[in-house]
C-alpha positions, 0 to 999 in steps of 0.5 A, spaced: 378 909 422 384 905 422 390 909 424 396 906 420 403 909 422 408 913 417 411 907 413 418 909 416 416 907 423 413 900 420 420 899 416 425 901 422 421 896 426 421 891 421 429 892 420 431 891 427 427 885 428 430 882 421 437 884 424 436 881 431 433 874 428 440 875 423 445 875 429 441 869 432 441 865 427 448 867 426 450 865 432 447 858 431 449 856 425 455 853 426 452 847 431 447 845 426 447 841 419 442 837 415 444 831 420 443 835 426 439 833 432 432 837 432 432 838 425 425 835 423 421 835 418 415 838 414 411 837 408 416 831 406 423 829 408 427 833 404 423 839 407 426 841 414 425 846 420 430 847 426 430 849 432 434 855 429 427 856 424 423 856 430 427 861 435 429 866 430 420 866 429 420 867 436 424 873 437 421 876 432 414 875 434 415 877 440 418 883 438 412 885 434 408 883 441 412 888 445 412 895 439 404 893 437 400 888 440 394 889 436 397 888 429 395 880 426 401 875 425 403 870 420 408 865 421 411 860 417 413 856 423 406 857 426 405 864 429 397 866 428 394 873 430 388 876 428 389 883 427 386 889 432 389 894 427 388 893 420 396 890 419 398 884 419 405 881 419 408 875 414 414 873 416 418 868 414 424 867 419 429 863 416 428 862 408 433 858 405 433 853 411 436 847 407 442 852 405 444 855 412 443 847 414 448 846 409 452 852 411 452 856 405 450 864 404 443 864 401 439 865 407 435 870 409 430 874 414 424 876 411 419 880 414 412 884 411 407 888 414 401 887 410 394 893 411 387 891 406 391 893 400 396 888 401 404 889 403 405 896 406 412 895 407 418 889 407 425 888 409 429 882 406 436 880 411 442 876 408 445 876 414 452 873 411 453 877 406 450 884 410 445 885 404 439 888 406 433 890 401 427 894 403 421 897 400 414 901 402 409 902 398 409 907 394 416 910 396 420 905 392 425 900 394 433 900 397 438 895 397 442 897 403 439 905 402 442 904 395 435 906 390 433 900 386 431 900 379 428 902 373 429 894 371 432 893 365 428 891 359 431 884 357 429 880 351 426 872 353 433 869 349 437 875 353 433 873 360 436 870 366 431 867 370 431 865 378 426 859 380 425 854 385 422 848 387 417 845 391 419 839 397 413 834 394 416 829 390 410 830 385 410 837 384 417 837 382 415 832 376 410 838 374 416 843 374 420 839 370 416 840 365 416 847 365 424 848 366 424 843 360 420 848 355 424 854 359 431 853 358 431 852 351 429 859 350 433 863 355 440 866 357 440 861 363 436 859 369 439 860 376 436 856 382 438 859 389 433 856 395 430 862 397 424 865 393 425 872 398 432 873 395 430 871 388 425 876 388 430 881 390 435 879 385 430 881 380 430 888 384 437 889 384 438 887 377 442 881 378 437 877 375 432 878 370 425 874 372 424 870 378 418 865 378 416 859 382 410 855 381 405 853 389 409 858 393 407 860 400 405 868 402 410 868 407 416 866 402 413 872 398 411 878 402 417 882 403 420 880 396 414 881 392 414 889 394 421 890 394 421 888 387 415 891 384 418 898 388 424 896 383 419 896 377 417 889 377 411 886 374 409 881 379 403 876 377 400 871 381 392 869 381 389 866 375 395 867 370 399 863 375 395 859 380 398 858 386 405 861 384 409 868 383 412 871 377 416 878 377 420 881 371 419 887 367 413 887 364 415 885 357 419 880 359 414 878 364 408 877 359 413 873 355 414 868 360 407 867 362 405 865 355 411 860 356 409 858 363 401 857 364 399 852 360 402 847 364 401 851 371 399 845 375 392 846 378 393 844 386 391 847 393 397 849 397 
């Protein structure tokens, strides 16, 4: 039988590495811009990656390897290692790279550790604001050590909904249809540019719901656990193929009914 460390030990490791990576990113941000040398693109011309993304991921993976060499790794910038312990760390070293390169505040470091049942611990750290969200499965969620939840029970017409868009033009066209049907029936929509922060906004009540189609596992691994532990229902799979939705249960059901009919059936 695998020996899983206590939640507190895993959370403390994730917090320490998120803070260290955040400090590294803050130090690098003044010298970078969307047009800086060394900024490359990935899936499309609007999907940038920088040396800062890679440096942050290396700092985190080096720290995890030193502390827990048998754990698996899955990182946005290519980190990959199979697990011999039953635990795998899922890392987004800089969620919100466009915001970061434009000098905005809304970017973060996201670190989760998963076992066979899903996310066990999740940490999302926003260095420029000093806000940090974290959760352990079955133990609740906090923002800067203040307990989160329960969520407000909000009707669809009163809901503030966060969303995000793909970097692929053809997928954005499909997402525009989702937005066309959503806007007339909710309070308003927000697009922040970081899936991890959007999920945390559901957890702490600064948004009522978050949905996004065609999302990657490192974007949502930590944030989904934090939102769930604060009381959100997390919907993925057949209802929203390759997507995610987080909201209080009644609002989540209403949003799925509204959004699912035109969910794009594309592979990620």
